[in-house]
N, C-alpha and C positions, 0 to 999 in steps of 0.2 A: 307516414313512415317513408324513409328514404327508399327509392326504387331499388337500389342495388341491395339494400337490406332485405327488403321484402323478397327480392328474387332469390337471395340466398336462403331465406328460411322457407320458402315454398319449393325450392328445387328438391326432386326425389331421385331415387335411384333409377326411376324409369325415364326422367327428363335427361339424367345424365347420360344414359345409354343412348337415347334417341338423338342427342347432339352429336354422336359419332365419337364419343370418348370412352368407349368400353376397353376392357382389358385387353382385347385382341389389338385395338388401335395403339394402346400404349406399348404392349410387347412389340408390335411392328416398328413402332417409333423407336424404341431402344435398339432393335436389331439394326435399323437403318442409320442410326445416328442422329435422327431428327425427329421431332414429335409429328404423328400423324396428323395433328390438326394444324400444322404449319411449320415453316422454317424456325430452327432454334435461332434465338437472338443471344449473342455472346454478351452477358452482362459483366460489367466489370466488379471485381471482388471488393466489397466494402472494407476489406482489411489490407487492400493493395497499399503499398508504401506511397506516402505523400510528402512532398517537399513542404516545409514549414513557409510562412509567408515572409519571415525576417531571418536575417543571419542567425544561426543557432551555434552554441558551443557543445551542447550534449545532443545524443541521438538517442538515449535511452536513459531509464531510471532504475535505480535500486533503492527501495525505501525500506529501512529497518525500523519497524515500529515496535516500540517497547511498551506494550500495552499495560496500563495500570499507572503509568507516570513515575519515571525513576527520580529520585531526589536529587536536585542540582547540588545541594549543600555537600553531598557525599560522593559526587562524581566529579563535575568540572567547574564547580563555582564555590570552592573552598573559602571559607570566612574567618579569618584569625578572630576578629570582633566577637563572633559567635562562639569561638572555643573560650575566650575570656569570660564571657557572660553566662557560660553553660549552667544551667539550674537556677538561674535568677528569674523573677518574675517579668514578663514579657511587657515591654512598653505598650501602653494602652493604645497607641496609634495603629498598632499593628492588628487589632482585632475589634476595636470599637467601630460599629457601623458596617463591619464586613461580614459577608455571608461565608460562613465556614461550615463543611459538611458536618463535623463530629465534634469538634472542640467546644467544651462548655467552661463556662467559669473564666477564672483568669489563669491563663496557661503560663508554663515556664519555658524559657529558651533551651533548646537542644543542640549541644556541639555534635559535631560528627564523631562517632566512636572509633572510626578508622583513620590511621595516619595517611599522609599524602606525601607525594615527591614531586619535585619540579621537573617538567616535561619540557625538553628544548625541542624545536625552537620556538614554541609557543610561549615559553616563560611562565607557565601558571601551575599551580598546584593541581595535582590529579591523584585521586584515590590509589593507593597501592594494591586495591583489589582489581585494578585494571592494567596488569603489567604489559599486555599485549598492545594497549593503545601507544605505548612509547614507539613502537615499530613503524606506525604510520602516522605519526602525530605530524609530521613534516608535510603531509599531504592534505591535512583537514583545515578547516575553518570552524572554531568553535564559537557558537552564537550564544552569548549568555544573556540576551536581553529579549528573548521571546516573551509572549504575553498573549493571553486569550480572554474572552468574556464568559467562559463557560467553566463551572467549577464542579460539575459532576460527570462521571466518566462517559455515559452514552452520548450526551449532547455535545461533549468536548470532542469525542471521538468524530462524531458527525460533521461538527464544524471543521476539524482538521483535515478530514479526508474527503468531504464532500462539499465543503463551503458553506453548509447551512446545518443548524443545530437540530432540525427535525428531519424525518425520514423522507425519502422519495427524490432527492437529488442525485445526479450522477457522481460518482467517486473521481478523485484526481486521475486515477488509472484510466478510467473510461474516457474522460476528456482528452487525455494524451492520445489514446488509441484512436479515438475518434478524429483527431486532428492530424495524426501522423501515419495511421494504420500499422500494419505488422511488418517488421523486417524479413520474417520467415513465414511463408504462406502455410507451412505445414504445422505451424504451432500457434496458440492464441498470442494475441498481442499483448495481453494483461494476464499475469499470473499470480496467484496468491498461495502463500504456504504459511501454515500455522504450527505454533509449538507451545508448550507450557501447560498443556492439559485442559485449555478452554480458549473458546473464541474471544476476541475482544469484547468489551460489553456493547459497543456500538452494533455488533452483530454483522450479518452479511450484508447489511446496507452499506458498509463501508467498502465494498467492492462491486456495488450495484452499478447498472448503466442507467439508473433513474428514467428519465424521459429520453434519453439519447436510445437509438436502436439498440435491441439487446445483445447484438453480436459484439458489442463493446464492453460488456460486463466482464468482470475479473473471473477466470476459471480457476477454481480451487483444486489444487493438486494434493494428493494425500501421500504421505511419507511411508505409509504401510499398505501392503497389499497392491491392488490396481491403483496406478496414480489417479486415474479418472473413473468414477463408477460408470459401469455400463457402456464404456466406450469399445470394449472388446466384442467381436461378432459372437453370437450365441453358437453353442457346440453344435456341429453338424452343418452350419451356414458357410458355404464357400465365399471366399472374397469377391468372386466374379458375380455370384448371385447377389451379394449386398451392392455391388456396383449398379448392376441391372436395376435393383430395387430403388436405389437412391435416384437413378436417372429418371426413372418413371415418376417417383414422387416429386422431383425437382419439376418436371414439365407440368404436373397438376398444380403445384404451388404457383409456378410462374403464370399459368392461365389463370388462376384465381387473382393473382396481383394484377393482370391485365385488365381484368373485369371490375374489381373493386377497389384497386388503388391502395391497398393496406402495405405500408413498407414493412411491417413486421413479418409479413408473408416472405418477403425475400430475406430477411434477417434469419428466418427459421430455415431456409434454403442453405443460407451461408453456414449456418451452425451445423446442419447435417453434413455439409462437404468438409468442414474444418475437422469434424469428429472423424470422418472416414480417414482424411490424410494423417490425423494424429495417432491413429491406430499404428502407423509404421514408425513414426519419429519419436513420439513421446517415451517408449519403452527404452529406446537408445539413450536419450538425454537424461532419463530418471533412474536408470539401473546402477546404483552406486557400486555393485558388486563388481563392476568392470573397472573400478578405481584402483590405483596401485595401493599397497599397504602404506607407503611413505605418505600419499595423499590423505588417506583416511586419519592416519596418525596426526598429521598437522592440523586437520581440522577438528579432531576428537570425534569423528563420525563413525558410526556404525551402519551398515545398509538396513533400511527397514525399521529403525529404532523411532523415528518421527521426532528427533530432537532437533534443537535450533542448529546445532552443529551441522547435521545432516541437511538442513534446509539451506544453510549457507553454501554447501557443496552443490546442491541442486540448483540453487540461484546462480552460481558461477557457470554451471553447464547451460542453464536456460539463457543467460545474457550471451554467452559465446555463441549459441545456436541461433540467436537473433529474436529473442522476446523483448519487446518493447519496453514493458513495464513490469517489474519484479517487486512484489510486495511481501515481505515477512512480518507476521504477527507474532510476537512472543509474550505470553501472558505471564504474570506473576510478580509484576513491579510495584504493585499497590501496597506500599510499605506502611500500613497504619500502625501496627504495634500492638495488635489485639491479641497475639500469641507468638509462638516461635514460627508459625507458618507464614507470617507477614511482618516480621520485625527487622530492624537494622542489624542485629547481631547474628541472626541465623540465616532468615531468608535472604536479605540483600547480599551478602558475600556469596551465596549460592547462585543467585542469579547472575551476579558479575562473572562468576566462573563458567556459567553456562554459555555466555555469550563472547567473553574476551578473546579466548583463543581462536574460536571460528571466525570472528571478524578479522582478526589480524591475518589468518590465512587467506580468507576471501580478498581483503585488500592488497595483499602481497601478489595474489594471482592475478588480479585485474591490472595491477601495475605492470607485471612481469610481461602480460600478453598485449600491453597497449590499450586494453579496453578502459582503463581509468580515464585516459584522456578526453573520451567523449561519453563516458557514463557518469551521470549525476547520482551520488551516493548521499542518502540523508538518514541520519540516525536520531530518534527521539521519541518522547511520548506526547501525550494529549494536553498535559498542563504540568505544573511544578508541585513542590511540597513546601510545607510551612517551615519556617525556622523555630517553631515552638513544637513541644512534645504534645502529642495528642492525648495519651493518658485517657483513652476512652473507658468508661466505667472504672476507673482507678486502676487500670492496667499498669503493670510494673515493666513491660515490655517496651522497648523503644520503637518509636514511630512517628510519622508526620502526616498531617492532615493534608487535603487537597489546596493547592495554591494556584489561582488563575494569573496572579499579577507578575509572576517572573518564573521563568525555567529556562533551561538550557538544551540545545541541540548540537549536532555537528553535521557539516556538509563537506563533500570531496568531490574531486573529479571535474568533469566538463564545465569550464568556465569559473571554478570557484577558486578565490584566494587561498592558496596553500600556505600553511604555517602561520595562521593569523588568528586572532581573537577579536570578535566583533561585538560591541556593546558592553554594557556593564550594569550590575545592580548595585543597591545601596550596601551598607556595612554588614547587614544581617540577611542579605539575599531575599528581601521581602518584596521589592519592587525594582522596576527598571530605573536606572539611573541615567543612562545616556544610550542613544542609538537604538530606540525600541524597534523590535519586528513583530508586528501582529501576526496571527495566523493566516490572513488574507495577503498580507504582505509576503510571507513565505510562498503562498500559493503563486502570487504574481511573479515572484522570483524564479520559482520552477519553471513556470510557463516561459519566462523570457529566455532562460538558459536553453530552452528547447525551440526557440525561435517563434515565439507567439506574443502578441500584445494581449495582456489579460483582460483589458477593457473591451478590445475589438473581438475576442474569441467568443463567440455568441451562438446560441441555438434557440429558435423560435418555439415558443411552447406556452400555451394558455395565454396567448396575446401579448407576452412579453419576450424580449431577446435576453434568454437567460444566460448567466455567466458563472463560472467556478468562484469566482472572487465576490459574487453577490450583486445586488442591483445598485447599491450606494457608492458614491465616489468616495475616494480615501485611499483604498490600497495602492501600494506603491512598491516598486522593485527595490529590495535592499541592496542599494549599490555598493555599500561597503563590504560586501561578501564576495563582489565579483573581482575576477583576476583583471 
């Protein structure tokens, strides 16, 4: 057995006291401002702001994750040919030899049931269910040529947001916070907000720190009640008492780290200290009752309702306050057509209504305050949807199956080419036609805009130099989306 492990296992309360580290010594050290067992060492905060190694166009990220995968044919990749062939048997090339999640037999093509309108300056047809998009279309780059190699939600989520289709890897937000630190030391560097009544299928692994130190994991804020559970002091505990308690605990943890060298011990210290500082700043940033009636109306937000609208307003406040990476997950976009709760005629318009107005208000505020210039905004899901009607079990509701070969996202802000459409798909929106962007290409592009070379941004773990973009060569920056 390792001697340090053996020592830790055999240490007793008696040996602890015999080594001069009793409660009296701790209390004395707290009063004197230094540990009784030695001079305090000022350790740099792991969340201290860091400069990227390369020139950066963006300083922070807002990722609007539409969990469940919005249908590209009904949002940003309208297909006239699909309207023409609606209800006809699908060409065999679209499903023969393909892995589809639910479609059986010979499916029929499905046109979009909703009208579209041309949006300038992009010059593309966009669903009339997204009227707010017109207000900020001049600031975005629509990427119509995304593709992935996963066709089920959880592995596709994991690949999109952690770079690997299995659990255990750090999320994109954790990588960014590890590389850049936090702008505001009183708030987490990476914050997650959820809406839609469910977590994304990939679960909490989507904001995990994986093998990175745990202080870089995403902090989930709640829209109802206390923003962070258990961050408030217990009743009857004065703040000065909590400070003395944390000082003593920090010294014990630092001593343990000096003896055993486990970096997670220091991560624990950093998390305790961050929680203490958050007690003062989080309520100010997250209390939407302080917002004007005009602001609440523009967003469609109601304090404490946990809606996507309220989360957009919270995201604005968090970005303004200096949070490095804010990610919103909104569940409910899994439009299969098994019933009115997941169909194109009822559920899809409701989801568009949920997000359209809040995003327009958020984009307007980011532009008005100048934050959009150095904030990278990304909107999208984990894969696309088929041009065919799913008709699972003979369902008469309209819906589309999972589609990994083509989907659409949009990007805006720091370093992104505004008012631009990148890439294209075939006449039915079933496959990428030109300028394809893989999930790992997107990750490389995000890191590039933040000042990192995705190939060189590495962390040693299990004998390998791990990367967000995975170990293989191939991922490349999507130069066509850059300003």
